[in-house]
C-alpha positions in Angstrom: -10.3 3.2 -7.2 -6.9 4.2 -5.9 -3.8 2.8 -4.1 -3.1 4.9 -1.1 0.2 5.5 0.8 0.4 3.3 3.9 1.2 5.4 7.0 4.2 4.3 8.9 5.3 4.6 12.6 5.5 7.2 14.1 2.6 8.8 12.2 0.2 10.0 14.9 -2.9 8.8 13.1 -1.8 5.2 13.9 -2.2 6.0 17.6 -5.6 7.5 17.5 -8.8 5.7 18.5 -11.1 5.7 15.4 -14.6 7.0 15.1 -17.6 4.7 14.4 -19.1 4.8 10.9 -22.6 6.2 11.3 -23.8 5.6 7.8 -22.5 3.4 5.0 -22.6 5.7 2.1 -20.7 6.3 -1.1 -17.7 7.7 0.7 -17.4 4.6 3.0 -17.7 2.3 -0.1 -15.0 4.2 -1.9 -12.8 4.0 1.2 -13.2 0.2 1.3 -12.4 0.0 -2.4 -9.3 2.2 -1.9 -8.3 0.0 1.0 -8.7 -3.2 -1.1 -6.6 -1.7 -3.9 -3.9 -0.7 -1.4 -4.0 -4.1 0.3 -3.7 -5.9 -3.0 -0.7 -3.8 -4.0 1.0 -4.3 -0.7 0.6 -8.1 -0.6 -0.8 -7.8 2.9 -3.4 -9.8 4.8 -5.2 -6.9 6.4 -5.4 -3.1 6.4 -7.1 -0.7 8.8 -8.4 2.7 7.8 -5.9 4.6 10.0 -3.1 3.0 7.9 -4.2 5.1 5.0 -4.8 8.2 7.2 -8.5 7.8 7.9 -9.8 7.6 11.5 -12.8 5.5 10.9 -13.6 2.0 12.3 -13.1 0.2 8.9 -10.8 -2.7 8.1 -10.3 -5.0 5.2 -8.9 -8.5 5.3 -7.6 -10.9 2.6 -6.8 -14.3 3.9 -5.0 -16.9 1.8 -7.4 -18.7 -0.6 -10.3 -16.6 0.6 -12.2 -13.7 -0.9 -11.4 -10.3 0.5 -13.9 -8.7 2.9 -14.5 -5.5 4.9 -15.5 -5.1 8.5 -17.2 -1.9 9.7 -17.4 -0.9 13.4 -15.9 -4.2 14.6 -15.7 -5.1 18.2 -14.3 -8.3 19.8 -17.0 -9.8 22.0 -15.3 -13.0 23.0 -11.7 -14.4 23.1 -10.7 -18.0 23.8 -7.2 -19.3 24.6 -3.8 -17.8 23.9 -1.0 -18.6 21.6 2.4 -17.1 20.7 2.5 -15.9 17.1 4.9 -14.1 14.8 3.4 -10.9 13.6 4.4 -8.0 11.3 2.7 -4.9 10.0 2.7 -2.8 6.8 3.1 0.3 9.1 6.4 -1.1 10.5 8.0 -2.8 7.5 11.1 -4.9 7.9 10.3 -6.1 11.4 8.5 -8.9 13.0 7.7 -9.7 16.6 6.6 -12.6 18.8 3.4 -11.7 20.7 0.4 -13.4 22.3 -2.9 -13.6 20.4 -6.1 -15.4 21.0 -6.7 -18.9 19.6 -10.2 -17.9 18.6 -12.3 -14.7 18.7 -15.9 -13.7 18.1 -16.5 -10.3 16.7 -19.6 -8.3 15.9 -19.5 -5.8 13.0 -21.3 -4.6 9.9 -20.6 -5.8 6.4 -20.2 -3.4 3.4 -24.0 -3.4 2.9 -24.6 -2.5 6.6 -25.9 -5.9 7.6 -24.9 -6.9 11.2 -22.6 -9.9 11.4 -21.0 -12.0 14.1 -17.9 -13.7 13.0 -16.3 -16.6 14.9 -12.7 -17.1 13.7 -9.7 -19.1 14.8 -5.9 -19.1 14.4 -4.8 -17.0 11.5 -8.1 -15.2 10.8 -8.5 -14.6 14.6 -5.0 -13.1 14.7 -5.7 -10.9 11.7 -9.0 -9.7 13.1 -7.4 -8.8 16.5 -4.5 -7.1 14.7 -6.8 -4.9 12.6 -9.2 -4.1 15.5 -6.1 -3.1 17.5 -5.3 -0.6 14.8 -8.8 0.8 15.1 -8.1 1.4 18.8 -4.7 3.1 18.3 -2.8 -0.1 19.3 0.1 -1.6 17.4 1.3 -5.1 17.6 4.6 -3.8 19.1 2.5 -2.7 22.1 2.0 -6.4 22.9 5.7 -7.3 23.0 6.7 -8.8 26.3 10.3 -7.4 25.8 12.2 -5.6 23.1 14.2 -8.7 22.2 10.9 -10.2 20.9 11.1 -7.7 18.0 13.6 -8.4 15.2 14.6 -7.3 11.8 13.6 -9.6 8.9 15.1 -10.0 5.5 12.9 -9.3 2.5 11.7 -12.4 0.6 13.7 -13.5 -2.4 12.0 -13.7 -5.7 12.1 -17.5 -5.4 10.5 -17.4 -2.0 7.8 -15.1 -3.3 6.9 -17.5 -6.1 9.0 -15.8 -8.8 7.5 -12.4 -8.2 9.4 -9.4 -6.8 8.3 -9.2 -3.2 6.9 -6.1 -1.6 8.6 -4.7 1.5 7.1 -5.4 4.9 6.0 -8.7 6.3 2.4 -9.0 7.4 0.2 -11.8 8.8 -0.6 -14.5 6.3 0.3 -15.0 2.7 0.2 -12.6 -0.3 -3.3 -11.7 -1.3 -4.9 -13.4 -4.3 -6.0 -11.4 -7.4 -8.7 -8.7 -6.8 -12.4 -9.5 -7.3 -14.7 -7.0 -8.9 -17.6 -8.0 -6.7 -18.5 -6.7 -3.3 -16.2 -8.4 -0.7 -18.0 -11.2 1.1 -17.2 -12.8 4.5 -14.7 -15.6 4.0 -15.6 -19.2 4.3 -13.3 -19.7 7.2 -15.3 -17.2 9.2 -18.4 -18.7 10.8 -21.4 -16.5 11.2 -22.8 -16.9 14.7 
């Protein structure tokens, strides 16, 4: 498909609450494929549709050592605990902040085939799910900062830190994404269906 331009702050699309997907048709599947291509190119861990200018409740995630997957119309139904995490975003490259996220979350959503799912996730995956669902609600991680001094500029990774590859700009949750898969994105093993 196609690599899309990632919208950056202050683009107003990032602040809009998204619309629910009513039918998973060819256009939604193409959107997910474009998002996967864009996510792979950016070395990110997650991407929400508004980040490529589309106001639909669709996000894709690509956790370290997992297959990429899409979530459609996700909603958090349960949060447990709280922890301080460092977080960044492809829509605010060059910065990172310390915010509070849940230790674990349970979400309900649809997969790319329209099947209803409940995903129970903890730690990094829980953080990524909350981050992407926030995007779908027009909320950015910087909205969770307790104070401005919790946001700081970061240095881009050196080639050595990036495993010999030239790093992409912008720090995001998690590690760089693994190579793309031609198959439909499944739910990762670290997510537990409930």
